[in-house]
Each structure stands twice: as C-alpha cells, then as structure tokens.
Phi, psi and omega in degrees: 000314178295325180295321178297313181295319179297321179295319179295317180295321179296321178292322177297320179294336183266001179297144177295152185303312184293325177295317182292315186279341184246022177234137179304132183301316181297324177295319178295316179298319178299322178299313181291325176298319181289317184292322184255024177296140175239115182256119177294134184301151173233127181283142174257083184298324181294335181269005181294140176229148179227159176225146184254140181217147166276127190202143170285147179219162182286135179224133180270119179274110185291339181278314180273353180058043179212161179267132180232159176267129181232153177291147179185209180220161182212147171247122175261125184245147172232125180243115178289156178212160172246152179118189185276114183300326185294344177301324181299338183265004180252148177265122179289171180297326175256138179198168177241186185270000181231071181293147180288152181240129175201171179253129176269120180229098183066241179251029176226152170256136181240137176206165185230141170246118185229156177181174178294311174224135185238119174278141181308319181296322180292320178297314180299320181295317180295319179298313181297320179297318180293313181294323176298319179294318178298314182293330175296318178293323179294325175296321176296322177295317180301319178295319182291324185268001184299326183273356186300312181302320180293318179296316181298309182296321181295314183286323178292316179300318179298317178299316182296312183294319180295316181291321178299315179298320180295318179294319178296321177297317180296319179294326175296320178295320178297316179297320179295320179294320177298324179293343178269006174098007178261119183281129180246129178295139177279131179279145176303133178090353178296137175290135181275068183232132175287120179257121184294143176293153183276345180286133181297131184265144176256125179289128178240086183288159176247141178281142176285171178303144181289133174227129183302325187280345184229139174289145181291142175230153183286147171241162187273125175299142184301319181296320179291321177300314178296327177293317177299315179298323178297319178296316180296316180293321177296318178294321179297318178296323178296320178294320177303327183265004183277180180292163180297330179297317178294316183291348180267002181296159178280176185303314185295317181292321177297317179300318182298333179291339178276337181294329183297304180293328179294318178290330178295331182263327187240337172077000183219033176270134180232154177252153180052050182263137180286134179209118178062270187250001182185188181261120177269156187293312179225134181223128174250121183255157170224112184055247184258002183242166177259138178242348178204133180230136182216146174244140180241126182220156169262130184306126181227021178107177188297312184298318181292327180294313178298321179296328178294318177298315178301317181298314180298314180299327180290338180275349190270139171268176182300332185265357178273096188251347182242113187222176179203150169240122177256118185246123176261139181246131174238015179263159172290152178076059182300322180301319179294324179294317179298316179298320180296317179297321180294329176287315186295324181306318185287346180271352183289144185296335181261005178293136179248302178200176183123173015266159164254116187289129176261316172200195187300330185233018183224137179219167170234148184226157174256130179234162171255152178284140179303325184273354181203097184297338181276351181265115182261142178230165177250128173244118174270130178254110184246120184247138179226142183259123180260003181084160182287126181285127182293000000 
C-alpha cells in the first residue's frame, strides 16, 4: 500500500510544470486514483470448472510413518476472479492459523481435490470449505484496503498543491526579477501568465497635475495597475483549475475569491462598494481616493456585455482612470466568446483605441468617460473559462 502511494507521489512530482499548473487538481487526483487503483479480488464461483483424472497421489502411511504414492482419483478446479492477483500473496491484518492454499495462474485460482475414492458430496464439501476460506481472507483484505483511496488522494493532492504553490512562488520571483530589468529566457511550455509576487505590495499613488478649482487626488501608477491585473489574472487562472464546485459559484462568490489575494497585497480592497452612481464589485481605495475599480460578470450575451461596460463607466468619477471587467464564461466555445467580446468592445460609443494584448484571453482598451470625452481611461478585459455548467 505504501509502495503504491509512493509511486503515485513520485509520478506527481515528475509532472512537467505546464501540465501541473494548467490541469485541474481534481482531474489530476482522479487520474492517479484510477492509475494506482488496487481492487481486491472477487471470486466467480459460477464460472468455476473442474476436470476429473485418474491419478496417483501422496498418502501418509501412519503405520510406516512415511509418505507413499497410491492409486486414486483427482478433480482439478479452476475458479476465475477479477481484481489484483498479487493480493492473494499478501497476508491481511486479520488472519487465522489455517490459510487457504491454491495456485494463482493469471486470472484464475487452481486447486485439486484428490483421494483413493471420492464421493461427490465430499468433493463438494471440500470445494466449498476452501472457497469460503479464500473469500473470508478477501473480506479481511477489503477491510484493510478500504482506506487506501482516501490515503492515496490525500497524499497525491498534497504533493500537487505543495509543488504548484512552489512553482507559482518561483514564477513570481522570476516575474519580480524581470521587473527589475533582468531579462529571463522563457522556458518551452511555460504558461504565458503573469503570476503575482507573494510579497505584499505597497501602493504608491501619483498625484495628478495641480488645478486650483479641484483638490488633488491620487491616480494609479502604471506598474501598480499592471501588478493588480497580474494578481487578478493569477487568481482567475487558479479558479479555472479548481474543482467543479468552485467553478459553479455565483458572481458574488466568485468575486469574493479575488478579494483575498488583493487584500493580501494591498490591504484595502472592498466588494460591493458605493461609487458615484452605484455599487461596483471591487474597489481599491487610497486615503480619500479610488485607484482601481472592477466589475465581475458571467457572460450572458452581447446585450449584457455592452450593459456591463455602460455600468462600469457609470460608476467612474473623473479621476477613476484604471479599471477592469472580469468576465466568466460557462458556455461552450470559449474562444468564440473571447473573439465576440473583442469585436463588441470596438462598437461601444466610448471606445477610443485598443486592444493591447495581455495574454490569450485578456486585453486592455482605452475609453472616454461619458461625462467628459476628453478624459481617457483604461479598461482591462480579463476573460476566464469555468467550463460548461451541467
């Protein structure tokens, strides 16, 4: 049992980085459960066959105290079974002093009943006693192996999650080093995903130009904005790879999963925060100003997508210039949905230019504010596929 679990964990440790980071954890655990499954054998009594032979057999002479060969007869039986043959060669945790004896040959058990003269009832009794004893041992094995799937899945999942976290941490360090101006070669198969650094970031806003008529408010530095988008994209990718239960959450619950990493890095991200004309899904404030505004939606077609842009623009003040729309897809054909959104963005009345490609399913665009056509803002459109909902 330990050898099976160790082999599965070793294979999990040897998975390629892109395979590990871009495959659903539950799917990987299911794969290892199936590959390293151990099925306790089950006898097919109805399929048993026997053959009769005239044969000499060993007989112990109690008078001479020796074994001699005497003429007699024998029945050779074969009983098919399903399951793992090597189980028959193992001693379960529970056992007695008279273990059954038979020969394992492929997927059959072979044994012989022999004697000088054999009555049918006696042969049947010996066969039943042997098979009952074998099945008693198999029941003990079933009890012993009952906890094996849980142990296997728990240890494999732990190996996968620990290694995934370690790889993401390493990729975060690589991204941070790249941000310091040191170019790192991309490895073949690396996912083109910005992985946020694990070190908590301090927002360093920049003041806008001074105007006598308006008090200065902070705006978001481009590097910090890209860092926020990286955190959102990293969290989105994690949700894509999560269990079906996580991917089936509603909009509000999905949004709340992004608040955890954002607060871990910036400490002041809030959900359902009131801003200008309504409540936006995520708002990051700095002192008295807003530095990041985002809306989270599940794809519901063209009209709802355009309405989402209108909704976001309606929440923005003149100083809210760095924003995002996070769109979750539960429809078939995710590539088509991404392509449709990229077309629709350009049809909006406030669209100015773009896209600037961020990754395969994420772009940023320049828009104008409805209340001031000369005021330009950035909207990042980040799309994530949650799979087709059953």
